[in-house]
N, C-alpha and C positions, 0 to 999 in steps of 0.2 A: 504494499499500499504506500509506504513512504518513499520508495524509489521510483514510482511511476512518473512523476513530473520530471525529475532529472533525466530519466531514460528517454522521455519524449523529446527533451531538448537535444540529447545526443543523436537521436534519430534524425531530426531535422538537419543537424550539422553534417552528418555523414551522408545523407541523401543528396546534399548539394555538393559534397566534396569528392565523391567517388562515382564513376559511371557504372551503371548496372541496368540490365534488362528489366523494364518495368513489369513484364508478365511474371518473371521469376520473383521479383521483390514482392509484388502484391500477393501472389499465390502462397509463398512461404509465410509471409506475415499473417495472412488470413488463416492458414492452417494452424499456425502456432497459437493464434488468438482463440480459435475454436477449441483447441486442445486445452488451453489454460482455463477457459470458461467451464468446460466440462470437468476438468481435473480439480479445479478449486472447490467445486461443489462436493466432491468426494473427499478431498484432503481435509477440508475444514471439519469433517466429522470423524476422521480417523484417530485411532489411539496412537500414542508415540511409537510403540513397537512396530506397528504396521507402516508408519512413515519411514522408520529406519530401514525396514525390509525393502520398501519401495525405492529408497535412495540407493541402497546397495545394488539392487537389480539394475537401476538406471545407470549408475556409474560403471557397472560391469559392461553394459551395452555400449557405452561411450568408449570404454577401454578397448572393446573388441573392434570397433570401427577404426580407432587409432592404430591398433595392432595390425589390422588388415592393410592399412596404408604402409606401415613400416615394413611389413613382409612382402610388399609390392603386389598384394592381391588386389589392391585398388590403387589407382594413380594418386600421387601426392601433388596437388596443385596443377595449374595450367594457365591458359590465357583467356578462357571464356568469361564473358561478362553476364552470361545467362545460361539457362538450360532449356532443353526441349525433350520431347519424347519420354522414354522410360526414366531418364535421369530426372526430369522435372517431376514426374509422378512420384519417384522415390523420395526426393527431397521434400515434397509436399506431405507425404505420409509420415516421414520421419519428423518433420517439423510439428505435425499434429501431436505425435508422441512426445517430442521434446517439450512442447508447450505444456502438456499435461504434467510431465515430470518436473518442469520448472516450479510448479506450485507445490511440489513436495520437497523442494530444496536442492534439486540437481543443478539448476542454472541452465541457461540456454546457450550461452556464448561458446563454451568448449565443444558441445555436441554439434552445434551449427558450423563452427569452424572446421571440425573434423569432416563433416559432410561436404562442405565447400571444397576442401582440399581433395577429398576422395573422389569427387565427381568431376574434377578437372577445371574448376573455376579459378580465376585469378585470385590469389590470397587477399587482395584489397577488397574484393567484393564481399568478403565475409563481414566487413564492418557495417555497411548499410543494411545487409540482411539481418545481422545480429541485433543491431540497435532498433531498427524499425519493427522487427518481429517482437522483440522484447518489450518495446513501448506498447504495442497493441495488445500483446498477451498480458502485460501488467494491467492495462486498463480493464481488460475482460476479467482477469483473475482477481484483481483487487476488489472489483465490484461485488464478487461473491463473498470475499472475506469481510467486506464492510456489511453486507446483508446479514451474514452469520454472526457479526460482531466478534470475529475471531482474529483481532489484531489489537495492538497497543497504540492508542491515539497519540500519546506524548512522543513515543518513539517514532511514529510515522511522521509527525510534524517536524521533529528534529532531522530525520533523514531527508525530508523534502527540502528543507531550508539549506542544510549543509550540502546535500547532493547537487542541488541546482547551482549553488555558488561554485562548487568544485568543477562542474561541467563547463561553466563559462570561463572559469579561471584556466582550466586545461586547454580549452579550445582557442581562446583568444590571447592569453598571456604566455602560457608555456610553449605553445606552438610557434610563437614569434621570437623565442629566445635563441641566441646563437648556440649551435651544438658543437662548438670547438673546444 
């Protein structure tokens, strides 16, 4: 809930900074959001041990995708700025799953980046995909946590304020610093 507004700011920054196929971007982001919307409704009612089991399974799946890339069973990176055919279908399905897992605490960035690399996209395209998908899935998922009153308001407000300030600091101040 608290990281939604900072992540929306990141999404706008990366959508304008990195070229990416709009069909891939919208498809992945929509799938992740739908996964988060459905996942948050389930996660908000789960007991701690079930959440821990879900996190373990999710992290194992991400590890297997990364391992497949390292063993050259899947390619690692490429030059594509979008996907089509079976690769687009695969990343949409996986984004739905990752969106649901994000609400259980897995996170979306690492699994998304692993899929981008494994499917032959340029590594920079991971950033608008990750940020836009996460922004939308956080909007969808956090609405369920708010409805279920399954979040801490003070923490959410603190994360929103500090996170938004940090995003703009990183985007506009840190990026302009000389790297010598």
